[in-house]
C-alpha positions in Angstrom: -34.1 19.0 12.9 -36.1 16.0 11.8 -37.0 17.7 8.6 -33.3 18.5 7.9 -32.4 14.9 8.6 -35.1 13.6 6.4 -34.0 15.9 3.5 -30.4 14.8 3.9 -31.4 11.1 4.1 -33.6 11.3 1.0 -30.8 13.1 -0.9 -28.1 10.7 0.0 -30.3 7.6 -0.6 -31.4 8.9 -3.9 -27.9 9.7 -5.1 -26.5 6.4 -3.8 -29.4 4.5 -5.5 -28.7 6.2 -8.8 -25.0 5.4 -8.5 -25.8 1.8 -7.6 -28.0 1.5 -10.7 -25.2 3.1 -12.8 -22.7 0.7 -11.3 -24.9 -2.3 -12.0 -25.5 -1.3 -15.6 -21.8 -0.6 -16.2 -20.9 -4.0 -14.7 -23.5 -5.9 -16.7 -22.3 -4.1 -19.9 -18.7 -5.1 -19.0 -19.7 -8.7 -18.6 -21.7 -8.6 -21.8 -19.0 -7.1 -23.9 -16.3 -9.3 -22.5 -18.1 -12.7 -22.7 -20.7 -12.3 -25.4 -19.1 -9.9 -27.9 -15.6 -10.9 -27.0 -14.3 -7.3 -27.0 -14.5 -5.9 -23.4 -15.6 -2.3 -23.0 -12.7 -0.2 -21.6 -14.7 2.5 -19.9 -16.8 0.4 -17.7 -14.0 -0.6 -15.3 -13.3 3.1 -14.4 -17.0 3.9 -14.3 -17.6 1.0 -11.9 -14.6 1.9 -9.7 -15.5 5.6 -9.4 -19.2 4.8 -8.7 -18.2 2.3 -6.0 -16.0 4.9 -4.3 -18.8 7.5 -4.3 -21.4 4.9 -3.1 -19.1 3.9 -0.2 -18.5 7.5 1.0 -22.2 8.5 0.6 -23.1 5.3 2.5 -20.7 6.1 5.3 -22.3 9.6 5.6 -25.7 8.1 5.7 -24.6 5.6 8.3 -23.7 8.4 10.6 -27.1 9.9 10.1 -29.0 6.7 10.8 -26.7 5.5 13.6 -25.8 2.4 11.7 -22.1 3.2 11.3 -19.4 1.1 12.8 -18.8 2.0 16.4 -17.3 0.5 19.5 -20.6 0.0 21.3 -19.1 -2.7 23.5 -16.7 -0.1 25.0 -19.3 2.6 25.3 -21.9 0.3 26.9 -19.5 -0.7 29.7 -20.0 2.7 31.2 -22.9 4.2 33.0 -24.0 7.6 34.4 -21.6 10.6 34.1 -18.8 8.4 32.8 -21.0 7.3 29.9 -21.8 10.9 29.1 -18.1 11.8 29.0 -17.3 8.8 26.8 -20.1 9.8 24.5 -18.8 13.4 24.3 -15.3 12.1 23.6 -16.7 9.9 20.7 -18.6 12.9 19.3 -15.5 15.1 19.4 -13.3 12.4 17.8 -15.9 11.9 15.0 -16.2 15.7 14.4 -12.4 16.2 14.4 -11.9 13.2 12.0 -14.5 14.4 9.6 -13.2 18.0 9.7 -9.5 17.4 9.5 -9.2 14.1 7.5 -12.2 14.2 5.2 -12.9 17.9 4.7 -9.5 19.6 5.0 -7.5 16.6 3.9 -10.1 15.9 1.1 -9.8 19.5 -0.2 -6.0 19.1 -0.2 -6.2 16.0 -2.3 -8.8 17.6 -4.6 -6.6 20.6 -5.2 -3.5 18.3 -5.7 -5.3 16.2 -8.3 -7.4 18.8 -10.2 -5.0 18.7 -13.2 -4.7 14.9 -13.2 -7.1 13.0 -15.5 -8.3 9.5 -15.2 -6.6 7.4 -17.9 -9.7 6.2 -19.7 -12.5 8.6 -19.1 -10.3 11.7 -19.0 -12.3 13.0 -15.9 -10.4 15.2 -13.5 -9.3 13.1 -10.5 -10.1 16.1 -8.4 -13.7 15.6 -9.3 -13.5 12.0 -8.3 -11.8 12.8 -5.0 -14.3 15.6 -4.3 -16.5 13.0 -2.5 -14.1 13.1 0.4 -14.9 16.7 1.6 -18.5 16.3 0.5 -19.0 13.2 2.7 -17.1 14.9 5.5 -19.5 17.8 5.4 -22.5 15.4 5.5 -20.9 13.5 8.5 -20.3 16.8 10.4 -23.9 17.9 9.7 -25.3 14.5 10.8 -23.1 14.4 13.9 -24.2 17.8 15.0 -27.8 16.7 14.5 -27.1 13.6 16.5 -25.7 15.6 19.4 -28.6 18.0 19.3 -31.1 15.1 19.3 -29.3 13.5 22.2 -29.4 16.8 24.2 -33.1 17.2 23.4 -33.8 13.6 24.6 -31.8 14.3 27.8 -33.9 17.4 28.4 -37.1 15.4 28.1 -35.8 12.8 30.5 -35.0 15.4 33.1 -38.3 17.1 32.9 
């Protein structure tokens, strides 16, 4: 499991890093063409927007894998013992259901609905842009399953 997590982490961090570099270059080019040349580049705004969307969704997936995502720790930490375990199970189920139904299934619905739409400037299929929704949902599900398995493994060690 650790190897799987490491491969996923490296893949997401590498892809997000490339996109951040791409976003930075596009933004710098936009500033240069607007203020130095006086004729702003029209494509860089869409490139920056789409890159930012992908970075945010990949970062959210990575956050679930690393345990750095937003959570309601202050509620979860108010419980102890068996109640804590049930709250934890409830949180795991909600995360899995959200990722499955909203990101994966809802994402596929949006992708299919927008496959024939093109972005106004780049002409890229909006379905390709929105495809990050089901992709990040799949990553979140994988990470959440790994998190649950890791927790079960740790509980097994504590009991022995």
